[in-house]
N, C-alpha and C positions, 0 to 999 in steps of 0.2 A: 505495498501498497504507499501511498508518496503520497504526504502532506507539504504544502505553500508553506512559508511561511513569510512575515514582511524582508524586502526587501534588504533592511537597511536592521535589521537583526545581527548584532554582531555576538556570536556563538562558540567559545572556544570549549572543546575536547571535554569530555566529563560534565557542562553543565547539562542540569535537566532542562526538556523541553515539557509545557504542556499542548493538551491537543484535548479537544471537547465537541461533542458532533450533537448537531439541533437535532436532535434523536424525531423528534416534528416532521421537521423537512425530508430529513433523508427518508421515513418514513412515507412523506405523500412522492417522492418519486419514486420509491421502487414501487408502488403499486401502479405510479407511467408509466413504470418499463416492464411489472406480469404485462399489462393492463395492454404497451400494445404487439407483446409478444401473443396472445394470445387472440388478440383482432386481429392478427395478421393468418394468422394461422386460419380461424375464422375466415377471411376472408379468401384467402386459397381453396378454402373449399368450398367455397359459393361459385365461384369462378368454376371451377373442373366441374364441374355438375351441367355446365352448363357451355361456358363461352369457349374450347379449346375447339379447332377441330383437328386436330396434329397429337401425338404422345409428346407430351414433352420431358427432353431426357432429365429435369431437375424435381425430384419430388423433397417436396415436403417429411417433415416429424408425422405425418399420417397420411403420407405416402400419395399426395393430391400434388396438382403440379404448381410448383409453389412460385407465382405471381411474384411474391415479393422476392423473392432472393432474382431473379429477372431484373423488374422493374425499378425497385426505392433506390430512387437515385441523394434522395435526405430522411433522415429521423432525428429529432427532436423527444428528446423523454424531458417535460416538465415536472412541477405538482400534480398529480393524480390525474393528468392526462398523459397524450404524446401524439406526437404528427409528420404521419408522413408522407413525401409526394414520389408518385410511381409516374414514371415518361416512360407512355405510347410508345414508343416508334418504330422504326421498321423491320427493327432488331428483331422485336417483341411479338409482332405482325407473323414478320420466317416464319418464326417458331409454332404461329400456330395460338396465336389467344387471336378472337375476332373483337378487338376497339370497338370498333364500331357501333356492335353491338352491346357490347360493355357503358361506352358512352350514352345510349338510346335506353339501357337498363340500369342506370344509377341505383335512382329512389329505389326497385327495385332490390336491386342487388345488397341497398344499403338495410332495407328492412330484412333481408333475407339475413343479412355476418349478422343484426339485434338480436336476430331469434332465436342463431346460434351461439351466441354468444351467453342469455338465457337460460338457453339449456345445457350450455357445461358450465357455468357461475352454480348452477343448481346441485352439478355432483358432492361440489366442496370442496375439489383435490386437492393435495400435496402439492407445493415449489420447495425445490432441492436445488442444492447449487454444488457439480462436482468439479471438487479440485485438482487440481491432477498432478499438485507439486507447489512449496511454497512461494515460489517467486514471481516476481514479476509477469514472467513471460511465459509462467506457466499455466499451461490453458486451461481455462472453468469452460463447463456444460451444464446449462438450464434444463434444468427435468419437470413434466409434469405429463399428471396421464390423463388424457381428453378421450373419449371415444372408446372408452377402452384402453390405449393404446398408451403407452410407455414413450412421449417423444424427447427428442434430447435435440439440441440443440446448443453451437456456440457460444456463448454472452459469457463477457463478461465485469455483468453489473448488477445490481444489489435489488433482492425480491425481493417478493410479501411469502410466507413462509405457507400459505396455502390461500383456495382461488375465492374461500369464504372470505377470505378480510377484504377485498373490492368489490362486494355484498353487488352491483346495480355498474353494468360497464354500456357506455351508446358511440356508436358509432356513423358518425357524420362523410359524407363521401359528394366532394364538390369536385366537377367538373373547372377545369382553368380554360386551358383549349382544347386541338382533337390531339394534343399530343401530354398532354396532363390532368394527371388527378389526384387529387391528398385524401387521408385518408386524419378524419379526428378525433379522437378517443378516449372519452371523458370517460372518468370516475365518479361513479355519486357514493356517495355513506351518509 
């Protein structure tokens, strides 16, 4: 773990530095981060059911076409929220996503993603982090059971310990233009 200190700090070997964590703020970031992972898996599932015309090479931990890893350009976690920006470019179309249909049916997709999230949260699954070593460069993996499957994905962030702590998730999908959509995920408590 790395902690920043003020640049003006003059420290000598052997001195003690005290650190404190704002637990409430950290917990809100953990909720936002876990919500982002679960929402991306729900979006992948909904899109895999009707919006791909070819078998995609890349699959997520549930075995669905991994739209999130193909199209995600940005992801920002904030307190009780996650923002994802997706590019629907030529490469994604060549891989088989019906991007025009996705844009046309965005509100329907949003509704189905929110239904899926409600179903998953009602299961109250455990969320765990598997650490491959003690170093900053050691691999870390997020684990969560969804649809009866242990989903594993690489991730170095902090997370909730159970989906029950998310209580309710709501996703908003927005078309920015013919090549970009955004997913805004909010945790309600």
